DRENDO-653619 format. One line per 3 residues: number of its first residue (from 1); their letters; for each residue x, y, z of C-alpha. Coordinates in pm, 1 decimal. Layout:
<sites>
NUM) A) X:Y:Z  ... $
</sites>
This chain:
<sites>
1) XXX) 3147.6:1858.4:984.8  3479.5:1804.9:1151.0  3486.7:1879.0:1521.8 $
4) XXX) 3664.1:2194.3:1590.2  3951.9:2117.9:1838.4  4129.3:2438.0:2003.8 $
7) XXX) 4484.7:2482.2:1896.7  4579.7:2515.2:2274.4  4412.8:2161.7:2323.2 $
10) XXX) 4619.8:2023.5:2053.3  4944.5:2194.6:2174.3  4875.9:2024.2:2525.7 $
13) XXX) 4845.3:1685.3:2376.7  5138.0:1719.7:2163.7  5342.7:1808.3:2467.9 $
16) XXX) 5207.1:1510.4:2664.7  5263.9:1281.3:2397.4  5630.0:1393.3:2372.1 $
19) XXX) 5674.6:1359.3:2744.3  5536.5:990.8:2749.3  5780.8:908.3:2466.3 $
22) XXX) 6058.9:1076.9:2621.4  5980.6:903.2:2972.6  5964.5:574.9:2793.6 $
25) XXX) 6298.9:615.9:2606.1  6474.1:705.3:2935.3  6337.4:395.9:3125.0 $
28) XXX) 6429.9:201.4:2820.6  6778.0:328.7:2802.5  6808.9:268.6:3181.3 $
31) XXX) 6729.5:-86.8:3141.7  6968.9:-135.3:2848.1  7230.7:-1.3:3057.2 $
34) XXX) 7164.9:-273.4:3313.7  7155.7:-562.8:3069.8  7454.6:-730.5:2928.5 $
37) XXX) 7496.7:-667.3:2552.7  7487.3:-1032.9:2482.4  7164.5:-1069.6:2641.5 $
40) XXX) 7021.8:-765.7:2471.5  7095.7:-930.9:2143.0  6873.4:-1185.1:2231.6 $
43) XXX) 6584.8:-970.3:2151.7  6642.8:-913.5:1792.8  6645.8:-1296.4:1749.8 $
46) XXX) 6267.4:-1306.8:1838.9  6160.9:-968.4:1720.0  6288.8:-1053.2:1362.3 $
49) XXX) 6103.7:-1367.5:1347.8  5792.4:-1369.4:1118.2  5573.0:-1388.5:1465.2 $
52) XXX) 5789.0:-1133.3:1623.8  5508.1:-880.5:1634.1  5315.3:-1101.8:1915.4 $
55) XXX) 5620.6:-1107.3:2169.2  5669.5:-900.1:2469.3  5824.2:-542.2:2438.7 $
58) XXX) 6179.4:-497.5:2454.1  6137.5:-283.9:2789.0  5947.5:-582.2:2952.1 $
61) XXX) 6189.7:-855.9:2835.1  6487.8:-643.3:3024.6  6268.9:-587.0:3322.9 $
64) XXX) 6209.1:-963.6:3334.9  6581.8:-1030.7:3315.0  6639.1:-780.3:3588.3 $
67) XXX) 6371.7:-932.0:3803.8  6510.3:-1277.5:3802.6  6866.2:-1145.7:3843.5 $
70) XXX) 6799.5:-960.9:4159.2  6569.8:-1196.1:4326.0  6769.1:-1513.4:4203.5 $
73) XXX) 6464.6:-1722.2:4149.1  6543.9:-2100.8:4123.6  6231.2:-2251.7:3962.2 $
76) XXX) 5985.0:-2063.4:3714.9  5658.2:-2173.3:3562.8  5553.5:-2016.8:3259.2 $
79) XXX) 5195.2:-2041.4:3116.8  5221.1:-1964.2:2726.9  5553.9:-2022.3:2596.1 $
82) XXX) 5486.5:-1837.1:2247.3  5794.8:-1831.4:2042.3  6005.3:-1821.3:2352.8 $
85) XXX) 6116.3:-1468.9:2431.0  6018.7:-1446.4:2816.5  6176.7:-1793.2:2856.4 $
88) XXX) 6489.1:-1697.5:2687.3  6537.5:-1372.9:2909.2  6474.0:-1570.6:3216.9 $
91) XXX) 6686.6:-1854.9:3139.1  6950.7:-1578.0:3061.1  6931.2:-1422.2:3381.8 $
94) XXX) 6935.1:-1774.1:3577.1  7254.5:-1872.3:3379.4  7407.4:-1565.3:3493.7 $
97) XXX) 7300.4:-1652.6:3843.6  7438.5:-2001.3:3807.9  7121.8:-2153.6:3918.3 $
100) XXX) 6746.8:-2210.6:3825.2  6518.1:-2382.3:3569.0  6191.5:-2337.8:3380.6 $
103) XXX) 5867.7:-2547.9:3315.1  5689.5:-2358.8:3018.6  5374.9:-2470.3:2879.9 $
106) XXX) 5247.8:-2398.4:2545.4  4926.6:-2504.6:2355.8  5062.1:-2505.3:1992.4 $
109) XXX) 5310.9:-2729.5:1917.0  5451.0:-2529.4:1635.0  5528.2:-2256.4:1889.5 $
112) XXX) 5707.3:-2510.3:2109.3  5916.6:-2596.1:1814.4  5997.5:-2260.9:1717.6 $
115) XXX) 6106.1:-2173.8:2082.8  6327.5:-2474.0:2067.8  6476.6:-2350.7:1757.2 $
118) XXX) 6538.3:-1962.9:1862.0  6665.0:-1989.8:2209.3  7027.6:-2054.6:2207.9 $
121) XXX) 7229.1:-2254.3:2436.9  7315.4:-2265.4:2724.6  6985.5:-2102.9:2815.9 $
124) XXX) 6765.3:-2367.0:2637.3  6906.3:-2629.3:2851.1  6734.5:-2479.2:3161.3 $
127) XXX) 6395.2:-2478.3:3002.9  6146.3:-2789.5:3003.7  5892.5:-2736.6:2729.1 $
130) XXX) 5558.3:-2899.5:2773.2  5283.9:-2914.4:2491.9  4937.1:-2918.0:2641.6 $
133) XXX) 4600.4:-2900.9:2499.5  4335.8:-2632.5:2650.4  3990.1:-2667.8:2813.9 $
136) XXX) 3742.4:-2463.5:3009.4  3720.7:-2550.0:3374.1  3459.8:-2407.1:3613.7 $
139) XXX) 3569.5:-2236.8:3918.5  3386.6:-1968.6:4143.7  3084.4:-1996.9:3919.5 $
142) XXX) 3239.4:-1915.4:3586.4  3456.6:-2047.2:3325.9  3851.9:-2031.9:3309.9 $
145) XXX) 4081.5:-2120.3:3022.2  4334.7:-2399.4:3138.2  4606.5:-2622.2:3032.1 $
148) XXX) 4529.7:-2993.0:3060.7  4874.7:-3068.3:3185.2  4896.2:-3048.7:3555.2 $
151) XXX) 5174.7:-3246.9:3626.3  5464.5:-2964.4:3635.8  5619.5:-3000.0:3958.3 $
154) XXX) 5625.7:-2783.1:4271.9  5836.8:-2546.1:4484.2  5814.5:-2242.4:4187.5 $
157) XXX) 5897.7:-1919.1:4323.2  5839.5:-1721.4:3995.3  5522.8:-1761.7:3766.3 $
160) XXX) 5459.5:-1579.8:3422.1  5079.9:-1614.6:3318.0  5057.2:-1539.9:2930.7 $
163) XXX) 4822.1:-1819.0:2839.7  4629.7:-2030.3:2738.0  4374.0:-1884.3:2485.3 $
166) XXX) 4082.0:-2086.7:2456.6  3929.9:-2067.5:2116.4  3540.4:-2097.5:2023.7 $
169) XXX) 3289.6:-2000.5:1783.2  3189.0:-1695.1:2018.1  3545.6:-1577.1:2032.1 $
172) XXX) 3504.6:-1513.3:2403.7  3854.0:-1430.3:2571.1  3821.5:-1618.4:2912.7 $
175) XXX) 4029.4:-1553.6:3217.3  4342.2:-1789.7:3277.8  4271.6:-2043.2:3566.8 $
178) XXX) 4576.1:-2255.1:3600.5  4719.5:-2077.6:3907.1  4371.4:-2182.2:4097.0 $
181) XXX) 4486.4:-2553.1:4062.1  4850.2:-2507.5:4103.7  4851.8:-2257.5:4399.6 $
184) XXX) 4992.3:-2527.8:4623.9  5269.7:-2594.1:4386.9  5390.1:-2219.6:4461.4 $
187) XXX) 5625.7:-2137.4:4735.4  5503.0:-1868.3:4972.3  5662.6:-1534.7:4864.5 $
190) XXX) 5621.0:-1661.0:4487.4  5639.8:-1358.3:4249.3  5364.3:-1384.0:3969.7 $
193) XXX) 5381.1:-1156.8:3652.6  5053.6:-1164.5:3473.6  5136.5:-1023.9:3110.8 $
196) XXX) 4839.2:-753.3:3055.0  4545.9:-992.6:3155.1  4400.9:-756.3:3379.3 $
199) XXX) 4059.4:-952.3:3437.5  4269.5:-1253.0:3526.5  4452.7:-1071.4:3788.0 $
202) XXX) 4171.8:-895.0:3934.5  3954.7:-1220.0:3954.0  4262.9:-1407.2:4111.4 $
205) XXX) 4302.0:-1118.9:4370.1  3934.2:-1097.8:4455.6  3895.9:-1484.9:4486.3 $
208) XXX) 4201.7:-1543.1:4695.5  4205.9:-1250.8:4955.3  4485.9:-1281.7:5193.3 $
211) XXX) 4660.9:-1511.8:4969.3  4753.4:-1321.6:4647.6  4819.8:-940.4:4653.9 $
214) XXX) 4990.5:-677.9:4459.7  5360.9:-615.1:4576.4  5575.6:-408.2:4364.8 $
217) XXX) 5568.5:-430.7:3967.9  5614.0:-181.1:3678.3  5399.2:80.8:3519.0 $
220) XXX) 5107.3:-128.1:3377.9  5240.7:-452.8:3500.4  5195.6:-504.3:3863.3 $
223) XXX) 5332.7:-815.3:4044.3  5135.2:-1041.5:4253.6  5297.8:-1224.8:4534.0 $
226) XXX) 5163.0:-1547.5:4710.9  5170.1:-1434.2:5090.6  5038.9:-1764.8:5234.0 $
229) XXX) 4878.9:-2075.0:5148.6  4526.1:-2109.4:5054.2  4297.8:-2260.5:5311.5 $
</sites>
């Protein structure tokens, strides 16, 4: 038999759901006001693509744009290009700041080609795309999914972690370990955005106490900051 749910419980759930949707609409409307129309139109390029269902949300795209505009980051390292949505919005912010460049790694060559096709100039000229295979590496007595390519440069003041995904028969989702290898390449004060990868974020914080900590961020998207060099 169907479980009986009191009418008042249903009413409370409806009210809470309406409140959440209203809050999200207000926040999105606020960020739309902060984002130039030409930059907002970028989102349609990616959301209308056949693989548009996998991109970051419209709100997160505007948040990234605003984060780079306000903090005036000069060098970004992105793990996981996808079809290029995050790269495009970061590059747009850098273009408006008249400074900055991006190094973006991606494991799927078809994704790199798609990103190169979708991202318009002058934004694309600020991005260096690197295709890299993926392997499992062991740190802190566990396995991490990492890009093979480590020659990415140094002096990064903003990092996005949205990959890579290591595929195997067991379909295990491994945490992303590239930051472990490349922490020395990041400036002190570097801002790190980890896109929904809670295990990766928590493991990095627990294994690098006093080096990485949460400072600021958005609902469900805390930002890490490198506060000092690892010893």
